[in-house]
C-alpha positions in Angstrom: -18.0 -7.4 -13.5 -19.3 -6.9 -9.9 -22.4 -5.0 -9.1 -20.3 -2.5 -7.1 -18.0 -1.8 -10.1 -21.0 -1.5 -12.4 -22.7 1.0 -9.9 -19.5 3.0 -9.7 -19.1 3.2 -13.5 -22.8 4.3 -13.8 -22.1 7.0 -11.3 -19.1 8.3 -13.2 -16.6 7.1 -10.7 -13.2 5.9 -11.9 -11.9 2.9 -10.0 -8.2 2.4 -10.5 -5.5 0.3 -8.7 -2.2 2.1 -8.0 0.6 -0.2 -6.8 4.1 0.7 -6.0 7.3 -1.1 -5.5 8.5 1.4 -2.9 6.8 3.8 -0.6 6.0 6.4 -3.3 2.5 6.3 -4.9 1.9 7.2 -8.5 -1.2 8.4 -10.3 -2.3 7.0 -13.7 -5.9 8.3 -13.9 -7.2 11.3 -15.9 -10.4 11.6 -13.9 -10.9 14.4 -11.5 -9.9 13.6 -7.9 -13.4 13.8 -6.5 -14.6 11.1 -8.9 -11.6 8.7 -8.6 -11.2 5.8 -6.3 -7.7 4.4 -6.3 -6.1 1.5 -4.5 -2.8 2.1 -2.6 -0.5 -0.8 -2.3 3.1 -1.4 -1.2 5.4 -4.3 -2.2 5.0 -6.8 -0.8 1.2 -6.3 -0.5 0.4 -8.6 2.5 -3.4 -8.0 2.0 -3.7 -8.9 -1.7 -4.3 -12.6 -1.2 -7.3 -11.7 1.0 -8.8 -9.3 -1.7 -8.4 -6.3 0.6 -6.8 -3.0 -0.3 -4.1 -1.7 2.1 -5.6 1.7 1.5 -8.0 3.5 -0.9 -7.7 7.1 -2.0 -11.0 8.8 -2.5 -12.7 12.1 -2.0 -9.7 13.9 -0.5 -8.9 11.2 2.0 -6.7 8.1 2.3 -8.6 5.3 3.9 -6.1 2.8 5.4 -7.4 -0.7 6.1 -6.9 -2.2 9.6 -3.2 -2.9 10.2 -2.0 -5.5 12.7 1.4 -6.2 14.2 2.6 -8.2 11.2 5.9 -7.9 9.3 6.4 -7.7 5.6 6.1 -11.5 5.3 2.8 -11.5 7.1 4.1 -13.0 10.3 3.0 -11.6 13.7 5.8 -9.8 15.4 7.0 -11.2 18.8 7.1 -9.1 22.0 3.5 -8.8 23.0 1.0 -5.9 22.8 3.3 -3.0 22.5 5.5 -4.6 19.8 2.3 -5.5 17.8 1.0 -2.0 18.3 4.2 -0.4 17.2 4.3 -2.6 14.1 0.7 -1.8 13.3 1.5 1.9 13.4 4.7 1.3 11.3 2.5 -0.5 8.7 0.1 2.5 8.7 3.1 4.8 8.1 4.3 2.7 5.2 0.9 2.6 3.5 0.4 6.3 4.1 3.8 7.1 2.6 2.8 5.1 -0.6 -0.1 7.5 -0.9 2.0 10.6 -0.3 0.8 11.1 3.3 2.0 10.7 6.8 0.8 10.1 10.3 0.6 13.9 10.6 -2.3 13.8 8.1 -4.4 11.3 10.1 -7.7 12.7 11.2 -9.3 9.5 12.6 -8.2 6.2 13.9 -10.1 3.1 15.0 -8.2 0.9 17.4 -9.4 -2.7 18.0 -8.0 -4.3 21.1 -8.2 -7.8 22.6 -8.2 -7.5 26.4 -9.0 -3.8 27.0 -8.6 -3.9 30.7 -5.1 -5.3 30.3 -4.0 -3.0 27.5 -5.6 0.5 27.9 -2.5 2.1 29.3 -0.5 0.7 26.5 -3.0 2.0 23.9 -2.5 5.5 25.4 1.3 5.0 25.3 1.1 4.1 21.6 -1.1 7.1 20.8 1.5 9.3 22.5 4.4 7.7 20.5 2.8 8.0 17.1 0.1 10.7 17.1 0.6 14.4 17.7 -1.6 17.2 19.0 -4.2 18.0 18.0 -4.8 14.3 18.3 -7.0 12.6 15.6 -10.5 11.5 16.5 -10.5 8.0 17.8 -12.7 5.0 18.3 -11.4 2.4 20.7 -13.2 -0.9 20.8 -12.6 -4.2 22.7 -13.0 -7.2 20.5 -13.2 -10.9 21.3 -10.9 -11.9 18.4 -9.1 -10.5 15.3 -8.4 -12.1 12.0 -5.5 -14.2 13.4 -5.6 -15.8 16.9 -2.3 -14.3 18.0 -3.2 -10.7 17.0 -3.8 -8.4 20.0 -4.4 -5.0 18.3 -5.5 -3.8 14.9 -5.6 -0.1 13.8 -7.2 1.6 10.8 -6.8 5.2 9.8 -8.3 8.0 7.8 -5.9 10.7 6.6 -6.1 13.8 4.5 -4.9 13.3 0.9 -2.6 16.3 0.6 -2.3 16.1 -3.2 -6.1 16.2 -3.5 -6.2 19.2 -1.2 -3.6 21.0 -3.4 -5.4 20.3 -6.6 -3.0 17.6 -7.7 -3.3 13.9 -8.2 -2.7 13.3 -4.6 0.8 11.9 -5.1 2.8 14.9 -3.7 4.7 14.2 -0.5 5.2 16.7 2.1 3.3 15.5 5.1 0.8 17.5 7.1 0.9 20.2 9.6 -1.2 20.0 12.8 -2.5 23.1 14.6 -4.9 23.3 17.5 -8.0 25.3 17.1 
C-alpha cells in the first residue's frame, strides 16, 4: 500500500474509485462527503494506462485532470489549435457529466498553450464558446511542450460538486447556475 494511501487512511479519508460505462457517475461509499476522495472515470478511460484519474471528487469539488484534444481512442484530433481546444473542452464536459456536473459548475480553469503569441485570440474564442459569465477564474500559461508532441493545448478544471453542496452523494445531475455578484 502506498504512503499516500496509508496517510489518507490514518486521517480518516475514504479513497474510492467510481467508474461508469456512461456519463452518469454513481456513489458507492458510506463515508461523509467531506472525508471521501472518489475517482471519476468514463468508458473508455483514456488516462487509466498512465495511472491518472480523469477527475477526482473531494471536498465539494470535482477536480478534472488536464484534458487535451484527443478522441475516445486517445488519438489527437486533426484540424489545428481550435479543433484540439474544442475537443479538450468536450472531454472536460464528458468527465464532468460523469460526476453529475457541467461546465456551468466550473469555478477555475488552467489552460496550457504551446505558442501563446500564435494562439491567444483562439484561447479567448474558446473561452467564449464554452464558458459563461461570470467566467471562472483562469490561469493561462505558455509551455514548451505537452505530454504528446502534437498537442497544442491542455485544459484542467475545478468545478463545484452539486451533489455535495446539496447534502447528497454528489451524483445528482442538474448543472449549475451562474450569477454575477
